[in-house]
C-alpha positions as CSV (number, residue, x, y, z in Angstrom):
1,P,26.8,-12.3,-1.8
2,E,24.2,-9.6,-1.1
3,N,20.8,-9.4,0.7
4,V,18.5,-8.4,-2.1
5,G,15.5,-8.5,0.2
6,F,12.5,-10.9,0.7
7,A,10.5,-9.7,-2.3
8,R,13.4,-9.9,-4.8
9,G,14.7,-13.1,-3.6
10,C,11.3,-14.7,-3.6
11,N,10.5,-13.4,-7.2
12,Q,14.0,-14.8,-8.3
13,G,12.9,-18.3,-7.1
14,A,9.4,-18.0,-8.4
15,R,10.8,-17.2,-12.0
16,L,12.7,-20.5,-11.8
17,A,9.8,-22.6,-10.5
18,T,7.9,-24.9,-12.8
19,G,5.1,-26.2,-10.5
20,D,1.4,-25.1,-10.4
21,V,1.8,-23.9,-6.8
22,L,4.7,-21.9,-5.3
23,V,5.6,-22.4,-1.7
24,F,7.5,-19.8,0.2
25,L,9.2,-20.7,3.6
26,N,11.4,-18.4,5.5
27,N,15.0,-19.6,6.3
28,D,14.1,-19.2,10.0
29,A,11.0,-21.3,9.9
30,T,10.7,-25.0,10.7
31,P,7.6,-26.7,9.6
32,G,5.7,-29.3,11.6
33,E,4.7,-32.8,10.5
34,G,2.2,-32.8,7.6
35,W,2.7,-29.1,7.0
36,L,3.0,-29.3,3.1
37,E,0.1,-31.5,2.6
38,A,-2.1,-29.2,4.7
39,L,-0.8,-26.1,2.9
40,L,-1.6,-27.7,-0.6
41,A,-4.9,-29.3,0.1
42,P,-7.2,-26.3,-0.2
43,F,-6.0,-25.9,-3.8
44,E,-8.3,-28.6,-4.9
45,D,-11.0,-25.8,-4.7
46,D,-10.5,-23.7,-7.8
47,T,-11.5,-20.6,-5.9
48,V,-8.5,-20.7,-3.7
49,G,-5.4,-18.6,-4.8
50,M,-3.3,-18.6,-1.7
51,T,-2.9,-20.5,1.5
52,G,-0.9,-20.0,4.8
53,A,0.2,-21.8,8.0
54,T,-0.1,-20.9,11.7
55,L,3.2,-19.6,12.9
56,R,4.4,-20.3,16.4
57,Y,7.2,-18.9,18.4
58,P,9.8,-21.5,19.6
59,N,7.9,-21.5,23.0
60,G,4.7,-22.6,21.2
61,D,2.7,-19.3,21.5
62,V,0.9,-18.2,18.4
63,Q,2.8,-15.6,16.3
64,A,0.3,-15.4,13.5
65,A,-2.6,-17.5,12.4
66,G,-3.8,-15.3,9.5
67,L,-3.8,-11.5,9.2
68,T,-6.6,-9.0,9.5
69,I,-6.2,-6.1,7.2
70,D,-8.1,-2.9,7.8
71,F,-7.0,0.5,6.6
72,T,-9.4,2.4,9.0
73,R,-7.0,1.3,11.7
74,P,-4.3,3.9,12.8
75,Y,-1.0,4.1,10.9
76,G,1.1,1.1,11.4
77,N,-1.8,-1.1,12.4
78,E,-3.2,-1.8,8.9
79,A,-2.2,-5.3,8.9
80,R,-2.2,-7.3,12.2
81,N,-1.2,-10.8,13.0
82,A,-4.2,-12.8,14.2
83,D,-5.1,-16.0,16.0
84,L,-7.8,-17.3,13.7
85,P,-9.2,-20.7,13.0
86,P,-8.5,-22.3,9.8
87,G,-10.6,-20.9,6.9
88,D,-10.8,-17.8,4.8
89,V,-8.7,-14.9,6.1
90,D,-7.8,-11.4,4.8
91,G,-4.2,-12.6,4.5
92,V,-1.5,-14.8,5.5
93,T,2.3,-14.1,6.3
94,G,5.2,-14.8,3.8
95,A,7.0,-16.7,6.3
96,C,5.0,-19.7,5.1
97,M,2.5,-19.4,2.3
98,A,1.5,-21.1,-0.9
99,V,0.1,-19.5,-4.0
100,R,-1.0,-20.7,-7.4
101,T,1.7,-19.8,-9.9
102,I,-0.7,-18.2,-12.3
103,T,-2.2,-16.2,-9.4
104,F,1.3,-15.0,-8.4
105,R,2.3,-14.1,-11.9
106,R,-0.9,-12.3,-12.5
107,A,-0.3,-10.2,-9.5
108,G,3.1,-9.4,-10.6
109,G,4.7,-11.2,-7.8
110,F,6.0,-9.5,-4.7
111,D,6.4,-5.9,-5.1
112,E,10.2,-5.2,-4.8
113,G,9.6,-1.6,-3.7
114,F,9.0,-3.1,-0.2
115,W,12.2,-3.8,1.9
116,N,11.6,-7.0,4.1
117,G,8.1,-6.1,5.3
118,Y,4.6,-5.6,4.1
119,E,5.4,-7.2,0.6
120,D,3.3,-10.2,1.8
121,V,0.3,-8.1,2.8
122,D,0.5,-6.3,-0.5
123,L,0.5,-9.7,-2.4
124,C,-2.5,-10.9,-0.3
125,L,-4.4,-7.8,-1.2
126,K,-3.6,-8.1,-4.9
127,V,-4.5,-11.8,-4.8
128,A,-7.9,-11.0,-3.1
129,D,-8.5,-8.0,-5.4
130,D,-8.2,-10.5,-8.3
131,G,-11.1,-12.5,-6.9
132,W,-9.3,-15.4,-5.3
133,R,-9.7,-16.8,-1.8
134,I,-7.0,-16.8,0.8
135,V,-7.2,-19.7,3.2
136,L,-5.5,-20.3,6.6
137,T,-4.8,-24.0,6.8
138,D,-4.0,-26.2,9.8
139,A,-0.3,-26.4,8.8
140,D,1.8,-25.5,11.8
141,V,5.2,-23.8,11.6
142,E,7.8,-22.6,14.1
143,H,9.1,-19.3,13.1
144,I,12.0,-17.4,14.7
145,E,10.8,-13.9,13.5
146,S,13.6,-11.8,12.0
147,A,16.3,-14.3,12.8
148,S,18.1,-13.2,9.6
149,G,19.1,-10.0,11.3
150,P,18.0,-6.4,12.0
151,E,17.6,-5.2,8.4
152,R,14.0,-6.5,8.8
153,W,13.2,-3.3,10.7
154,T,15.0,-0.7,8.7
155,A,12.3,0.2,6.3
156,V,9.1,-0.2,8.3
157,H,7.9,3.3,8.1
158,R,8.6,3.6,4.2
159,N,6.9,0.1,3.8
160,I,3.8,1.2,5.7
161,A,3.6,4.5,3.7
162,R,4.0,2.4,0.4
163,L,1.2,0.0,1.4
164,R,-1.2,3.0,2.4
165,T,-0.5,4.8,-0.8
166,K,-1.1,1.7,-3.0
167,W,-4.3,0.5,-1.1
168,M,-6.2,3.5,0.4
């Protein structure tokens, strides 16, 4: 009955899950053919802790194919959507990601102190900090960013400040 936010909602689902890998897919995302197989294939390598998909706008343009994370950039530009080829990346977006259950739990899940933004970046940083690889796969997903409503943008500055405080 109430929007509890991305982090809390995903954490609730993760607590109920029983598989070895958790897959998160936004409600405004439509996966392409073979997406799940592509998302899961890298987990055959024991060093991979998280994977993600290329996100595309409905017109086919790339929205995000991996993230680059760099805290030497100006405020608000720490994490950027990229257009990278499949392979190791700094991060992937929470709109479509898979993570080993053990990795997710060791990381403490999504930080519920974020409100609908940057909790995915924070999780990627925790996963990498724990020694796991993050891999962008060739999975392809159409994503209508923020289709759930304008609440997505209500805490941007607070989220950025939280991310910087935790990781700088």
